[in-house]
C-alpha positions in Angstrom: -0.1 -0.3 0.1 2.9 2.4 -0.2 3.6 4.7 -3.0 6.9 3.9 -5.2 8.2 7.0 -3.6 7.6 5.8 0.3 8.4 2.1 -0.9 12.2 4.2 -2.7 12.8 5.4 1.1 12.4 2.3 2.6 14.8 0.5 0.1 17.7 3.5 1.0 17.1 3.0 4.7 17.5 -0.7 4.6 20.5 0.1 2.8 22.0 2.4 5.6 20.9 -0.2 7.8 22.6 -3.1 6.2 26.3 -1.2 5.6 26.2 -0.5 9.0 25.2 -4.1 9.7 28.3 -5.0 7.3 30.7 -2.7 8.9 30.1 -4.6 12.8 30.3 -7.7 10.9 26.7 -8.8 11.7 26.2 -9.8 7.9 27.7 -9.5 4.1 28.9 -6.1 2.7 27.2 -7.4 -0.7 24.0 -7.9 1.2 23.1 -4.0 1.1 24.2 -3.5 -2.5 21.7 -6.4 -3.1 18.6 -4.1 -2.3 17.1 -2.5 -5.3 15.1 0.8 -5.1 12.4 1.1 -7.6 12.9 3.7 -10.4 11.8 7.3 -10.0 10.9 9.5 -13.1 11.5 12.9 -14.1 7.7 13.4 -14.6 5.8 11.7 -11.9 4.7 14.7 -9.8 2.8 15.4 -12.7 -1.0 15.6 -11.7 -2.6 12.0 -12.9 -5.9 14.0 -14.3 -7.6 17.4 -15.1 -8.8 19.1 -12.0 -13.2 18.9 -11.7 -12.9 22.6 -12.5 -11.0 22.2 -15.5 -13.3 19.2 -16.6 -16.0 21.4 -16.4 -14.5 24.3 -18.7 -13.9 21.7 -21.2 -17.4 20.6 -21.4 -18.4 24.1 -21.6 -16.8 24.4 -25.0 -18.7 21.9 -26.2 -22.2 24.1 -26.1 -23.6 24.9 -29.5 -25.7 23.5 -31.8 -23.4 22.6 -34.2 -23.0 19.0 -35.6 -19.1 19.0 -33.7 -20.0 20.2 -30.4 -23.2 17.9 -30.0 -21.1 15.4 -31.1 -18.0 16.1 -29.1 -20.3 16.9 -25.7 -21.2 13.4 -25.9 -17.7 12.1 -26.1 -16.6 14.5 -23.1 -19.3 13.5 -21.1 -18.5 9.9 -21.2 -14.9 10.4 -20.8 -15.3 12.5 -17.8 -18.2 11.0 -16.2 -17.4 7.0 -16.4 -13.5 7.7 -17.0 -13.9 5.5 -20.1 -10.5 5.3 -22.4 -10.3 7.1 -25.8 -10.7 3.3 -27.7 -14.2 2.3 -25.4 -15.6 5.7 -26.5 -14.6 5.0 -30.4 -15.9 1.7 -30.2 -19.7 2.3 -28.4 -21.9 0.9 -30.5 -26.0 2.2 -30.2 -26.8 -1.3 -29.5 -24.7 -0.8 -26.2 -26.9 1.6 -24.9 -30.2 0.8 -23.0 -32.0 4.5 -22.7 -35.4 2.5 -21.8 -33.5 0.6 -18.9 -31.3 3.6 -18.8 -27.7 1.6 -18.9 -24.6 1.6 -20.7 -23.0 -1.9 -21.4 -19.6 -1.4 -22.4 -17.2 -4.0 -23.4 -14.4 -2.6 -21.0 -10.9 -3.1 -22.9 -8.1 -3.4 -20.0 -10.5 -6.2 -18.1 -11.1 -7.8 -21.6 -14.9 -8.5 -20.3 -18.4 -6.3 -20.5 -19.4 -4.4 -17.4 -22.9 -2.5 -17.2 -23.1 1.2 -16.3 -26.3 3.1 -15.0 -26.4 6.0 -17.7 -26.5 9.2 -16.2 -29.3 11.7 -16.7 -26.5 14.3 -18.3 -25.1 11.4 -20.5 -28.1 10.4 -21.7 -29.4 13.5 -23.0 -26.0 14.0 -24.5 -26.1 10.7 -26.3 -29.8 10.8 -27.4 -29.1 14.2 -28.7 -26.2 13.6 -30.9 -27.7 10.3 -32.1 -31.5 11.9 -32.7 -30.5 15.1 -34.0 -27.0 15.4 -35.9 -26.1 11.7 -36.3 -25.7 11.0 -40.1 -27.5 7.8 -41.1 -25.3 5.3 -41.8 -24.9 1.3 -42.0 -22.3 1.4 -39.1 -23.3 0.3 -35.7 -20.8 2.9 -33.9 -22.6 5.7 -32.1 -19.6 8.4 -33.1 -19.0 8.7 -36.8 -16.9 11.5 -38.4 -18.1 14.7 -39.1 -16.7 15.1 -42.5 -16.6 12.6 -45.3 -16.1 9.5 -45.6 -18.9 9.2 -42.8 -17.3 6.3 -41.1 -17.0 5.5 -37.3 -13.9 8.0 -35.7 -11.4 6.1 -34.6 -9.4 6.2 -30.8 -7.0 8.6 -32.2 -9.7 11.2 -32.8 -11.1 11.3 -29.5 -7.2 12.4 -28.6 -7.7 15.4 -31.1 -11.0 16.0 -30.1 -9.8 16.5 -26.5 -6.5 18.1 -27.1 -8.2 20.6 -29.5 -10.4 22.0 -26.9 -7.6 22.0 -23.9 -5.2 23.8 -26.1 -8.0 26.7 -26.9 -8.2 26.8 -22.7 -4.6 27.0 -22.7 -5.1 24.1 -20.6 -1.5 22.1 -19.9 
């Protein structure tokens, strides 16, 4: 249950103790050098995720009635509210959204198994608005379709582009 930094400190203190023990003849001198600490990364102190105020600002950028914004708002809410990965959002299919039962059936990529989530009202409204009002009438089962031709399902890389473009516009690092 220790953080990586705490575990590194403990390994360092254990090496100091074993060096002292080796100097008194209580153990082998090689024992201290056998204790390896964990790797510490230069940027590991960066925040893991955006603050909730920044998330709200990003979602607020998708508040117009354009096809881009209606689609992007649904995508941003899925990412923010449920914490889905970009591949899970890109591969979301129409049959995985149960508006009547108010549930989302998601195939979790990392766990490699299905998971059922309650459909949060704000996400449900954004999804139904996108599907009913602006989603093009195409034969693809995926929910999110490209705005420009060819009208095919978006890729996971497009999710990254959508989010990063909006973060840059707000000057959020």
